[in-house]
N, C-alpha and C positions, 0 to 999 in steps of 0.2 A: 740465901744468896748473899755472896760477899760484896763489898764495896765496889762500885763501878771503877773501871780503870779507864784511863784516857791515855793516848799514845801521841807524844810530841817528837817529830822526827828532828835529829840533829843534822841540820841542813849544811851541805858542803858544796863547794864549786871547784875544788882542785881537779886538774886534768888526770891525775893519777887516781883512779878508782879501784879500791880493793875488791876482791872476789866477794860476792854476796851483796854489793851495793845495788841499790834500786833507784830508779829516776823518780823524782818528785813531780807528781801531777803531770807526767808525760814530758816535762821541760828538761833543760839542760843541768839543773841542779840535782843532787843525789844525796842519799843517806844510806848508812849501813848500821847505825845505832838509833834507838828510839828511848826516850825517856817515859817511863810508866809513871803516870801521875794519879794520885788518889787523894780524896779529901782528907785533910788532917794528917797526912803522911808526907815523909820525905821521898822525893823522887829517886828512882833507880834506873840504870841503864840496862837495856837488853839488846840483843842483836836484831836487826830488822827481820831476819828469817824467823824469829820467834814471835812475831806480831801476828795475832789471829788473822785469818785470811780476809774476812770482811773489812776489818780495819785497814789492813795493808792495801786492799783493793781501792778504798776510798783515798788513801794517801797517794797512790801511784797512778790511778787511771788518768789518761789525757783529758783535760778540760775541753768541753765543746766550745766552739766560737760563740761569741755573743755580739749581735748586731753586725755579723760578718767580720768581726776581729778575732784572729786567732792569737795563740799565746806564744808565738815564736819569739817574741821580745816583750819586755814590760810595756804596757800601755799607759798613756797619759791622758787623764780626763781634765779638761780645762774648765775652770769655774767662770760662769757668767751670772753675776748676781744682779737681778733687776729689782733691787730693794733700796729704800732710802736709808736703811739703818744696819747694814752689814757691818760686822766688826772689822772685816778685812779691807774693805775699800770704800767704806763710808758714803755709798750712794752715787759713786762716780759714774755708774752705768745705768742709772735709774730710768733715763729716757730710752725708749725703744731704739732710736737711731744710734745712740751711744753704745748700747748693748750689742747691737748687730755689728757695729764697727769693731767692738772689742772682740766679739766671737770670731769674726773673720781674721783678725790679727792673731788670735791664739791658734787658729788652724794653720795660718802661715808659719807660725813659730814652732810647730810640730805637734800640736794636740791631736790625738787619735779620736777623740770624742769630746763633745761640749756637754756641760751640765748646767742647764738654765733653770734658775730658781727665783720665784717671786715672793716668797715669804722668808724672812730671816729666822733661822733657828739657833742663833747665838743665845747663851745663857741670859735669861731675863726677857727675851723677846716675847711680844704678845702675838697671839693668833690674829690673822686677818680673814676676812670673809672669802669664801671660794670665788665670788664674782670679781673681787678685787684682784685676787691672785691670778685668775684667768686673764684679766685685762693687762696684766703685766707680762705674762710669759708667752701668751698666743702670738701677739704682734712680733715678738723677737724671734720665735720659732719661724713664723712665716717669713719675716725678713731675712733670716739666715738662708732659707731655702730660695727665696727670691734672688738673694745674692749669689746664687750658684753653688752654695756649700753642700757637698754630698756626703760628708763624713757623718757618722751617727750623732744624734742629739738625744741627750737624756733630760728628763723634766724631774726636778728635785721638788717633790711635793708629797704631802701626807694625805691629801684629799682625793677621793675617787673622781669627783666632778671635775677637778683640775686636771687629773691624769687623762681623763677621757678626752677633754678638749685639746690638751697638748698633743696627744697621739694623733687625734684628727687633723691637727695643724702641721704634722710632719715629724713629731718626735718619734724616737724608736725604742726607748727604755725608760722605765719608771724607777726613780731612786727615792725610796720611801725611808726617811730616817726613823720612822716609828715601826717599820716591819709589820705593817698592817694593824698595829695596836690603836692608832688614832681613829681611823675610819674603817670599820669592818667591811664596807662595800668595796674597798680597794682590791681585795684579792679577786673578786668576781670580774672587775673591770680588767684587770691584767690578764686573767685567765681567758676571758672572751676575746681580748685584743690579739692574743698570741705574742705579745711583747715580752722581752725579758725584763726582770725586776732585780734591783739590788735591795736586799734586806739589811738594814742597818740596826745594830743594837743600841738601845737607849733606855734609860730609866727616867720615868716622869716626863714632863713636857718642858720645852725651853724655858717656860716661866719658873719652873720649880726644880729643874733637874740637877742644879749644883747646890741645893739646899742639903748639905750633909749626906751626900750618897754613901750607902753602906753596902757591903757584899760579905758573904761568908768566906768566899774564895773568888775573887774578881775574875780570874782566868777561866776557871771551870764553870762559874755561874753564867758568864757571857757566852761560853760555849754551849751550855745546856739551853739557854734561852734562844740563841740563834737556831739550834737544832729543832727546837719546838716550833719556831716560826716557819722553818723550811717544811716541817710536817704539815702545818697549816696550809702552806702554799700548795703542796703536793695533794692535799685532800680537796683543795679548790680546783684542781686540774692543771696546776702549773708544773711542768716537768722539772726536775732538779737541774737539768741541762740548760734551763732558762734563768737560772738563779745565780747571782753574785752575792757574796756576804761581805759585811764591813763590821769590824768589832766596835766601831763607834767611839773612837778617841775623843775624849772631851764631852761626851754626852752622858751626863750622870756619873761622872768619874772625877776623882781627885787626881792630882799629878802623880801620886803613887800608884793609882789604878792604872793610869795611862801608861807609865813606865813598865809596869808588871805585864800589861797586855802586849806591848811592843816586844818585850823580851821573849814572849811565849808565842808569837805569831805562828810559828811553825805548827802549833797544835790545831789551828783552824783549817788546815788542809784536810783534817779528818772529817770535815763536813762534806767533802766531795764537790765543792764549788769553787770557782775562781775567787780570790780575795782582793777587795778594794781597800786600800789604806788612805784615809783622810786625815793628815796631820798638819797640812799647810797653814802657816801663820798663826797656829793655835796658841792659846795663852800659855801653856806650860812651856812652849819653845821661847817665848818671851821672857818667862821667869828664869829658866835655866841658862838662857843665852844672854841674859841681861840686855834685853831690847824691848822697851815699852811700845815702840811704834811697830804696829802689825805689818805695815808695807816693807819693813826693813828686816824681816824674819826669813828671807829666802835661803840664806846659808844653813840656818838651823833646820828649816823645813827639808832641805835637800839631804842633810845628814840623816835625819830620822827616816826619810824616804829611802835612802840607800840601805839602811839597816833593815827595812822591811823587805827590799828586793833581795838582800842576802839570805832571807828566810823564804823566798819563793813567792812573795806577794806578786800578784799579776798585773795590778793597775794602781796607779797612784792618782789621787784627786789633788790638783795643785792649782795655784794662782799663777805661779811664775813658770810658765811653760818653757821658755827659752833657756833659762838657767837650768832647770831640771832635766831637760832633754840632753843638754850638754853634759851634766854630770852623770846621767845614765849611760851615755855612749862611752864616757871615760871609764866608768865603773865596769862596764862589760869588757872593754879592752884590757883593763888591769887585771881582772880576774880570769881572763881567756875565754869569755863567752862570745861566740860569734854574733855580730849584730846582723839581723835579717830584716831588710826593708819589706814591708808587705802589710 
């Protein structure tokens, strides 16, 4: 058997679509050429019509709604960190009342979904006990619901016990940065709950992940590892239609790895799931953009986010909702993609 081939669509947004072009993931972007990628080989272009049927189907099939959100437009996931040691906001919203107020403000600014997390996963962060994490996130989720917030809420956790408590408190989605690798019980909890799951790629734990991360081919390795985690989820009874994937920018990756993944984001549509991109305020943005202060990295975060949208990414995880929403609306107008409220 020959070396495995991977198919990266060359994504376009132009209104003039040539004959033979096909829609990407059922959305407004399209492609008529695909790069064939193989390990240790230089890529080559082929026509979309020459892609094997199963691979082409995964690239083109419309993605099912998640938490009631369809993909008629890019979706924004607003970050609510209930931690004292977050790299991005330094514990500003550690108190439940402050976190609830922040979440309500993000919703008013245009967030489509909120991501509530009680354990920092920044490089070097230490694990906390499930009980402590529950005590942080559950009051915030309950407070957001008590405040009348009806938009979906995600819980950012690696722990099955925390996920169960958060779902019981009113969360709708589980965002597991370990993709079930940290807590084997997580897959069963998600399967039983019927909730959707975001599977993010990471190597190692937050304490160790940035200690000389190495890959044979970062793009193809991340693709294979996410594909394996999707297989594990399906084996546990979680349908692919309930799965979002995240390539895990900054989680066990160098700056070069991050940039390689961002340039090849189109490949991950071949997993057949909506793609979440989380780059907001991350270290490589500060390094390249010459901005040491994380809270001043909105312009760089927006720039990378728009690069992701140009490759068909369906959701951005961001801290600066108002600025990102404005940028997305202008990007859509500039490239001629109709903005649909809903």
